[in-house]
C-alpha positions in Angstrom: 8.5 -9.6 -55.0 9.0 -6.4 -53.0 12.2 -4.4 -52.8 13.4 -1.2 -51.2 15.9 -0.4 -53.9 18.8 -2.4 -52.6 20.6 -2.0 -55.9 19.9 -0.6 -59.4 16.9 -2.2 -61.1 18.7 -4.0 -64.0 20.9 -5.8 -61.4 18.0 -6.7 -59.2 16.1 -8.1 -62.2 18.9 -10.6 -62.9 18.8 -11.7 -59.2 15.1 -12.6 -59.7 15.3 -14.6 -62.9 13.8 -18.0 -62.3 12.2 -17.1 -59.0 8.7 -16.4 -60.3 6.0 -19.0 -60.8 4.0 -18.8 -64.0 0.7 -18.6 -62.1 -0.5 -15.4 -60.3 -2.4 -15.8 -57.1 -3.4 -12.1 -56.6 -5.4 -9.5 -58.5 -2.1 -8.0 -59.7 0.0 -10.2 -62.0 3.3 -11.5 -60.7 5.9 -8.8 -60.7 8.2 -6.5 -58.7 7.1 -3.6 -56.5 10.1 -1.4 -56.0 10.4 1.7 -53.7 12.7 4.3 -55.2 13.5 7.9 -55.6 15.7 9.9 -57.9 16.3 9.8 -61.6 14.3 6.6 -62.5 14.6 6.9 -66.3 18.4 6.6 -66.1 18.4 3.9 -63.5 15.8 1.7 -65.1 17.2 2.0 -68.6 15.6 -0.5 -71.0 13.0 -1.5 -68.3 11.7 2.1 -67.9 8.9 1.9 -70.5 7.7 -1.4 -69.1 7.1 0.0 -65.6 4.2 1.8 -63.9 5.2 4.6 -61.5 3.1 5.7 -58.6 4.0 9.0 -56.8 3.9 8.5 -53.1 3.4 12.2 -52.6 -0.2 11.5 -53.7 -0.8 9.5 -50.6 1.6 11.1 -48.0 2.1 14.8 -47.1 5.6 14.4 -45.5 8.4 16.0 -47.5 10.3 12.7 -47.5 7.8 11.3 -50.0 8.0 14.2 -52.5 10.5 12.3 -54.8 9.6 8.7 -53.9 7.7 6.4 -56.1 6.5 2.8 -56.1 7.5 1.1 -59.3 5.6 -1.9 -60.6 7.2 -4.1 -63.2 5.0 -7.0 -64.4 7.1 -10.2 -64.7 6.5 -11.8 -68.1 
């Protein structure tokens, strides 16, 4: 599932319950890829330690990406 931060992550998580199949068809296990900036620790709350964060400034030089991250949450 891919999202562009349409709402806070805990709410988005509840929207997706029951929408994943148990079998993964890709190299990466089923989960959520979430584009987000700002204070992620506060927003992700109890999910924060279960996520992987990838800084987009590593891949893009434009100032817009300085605070943006792709967040991966593996669905279990």
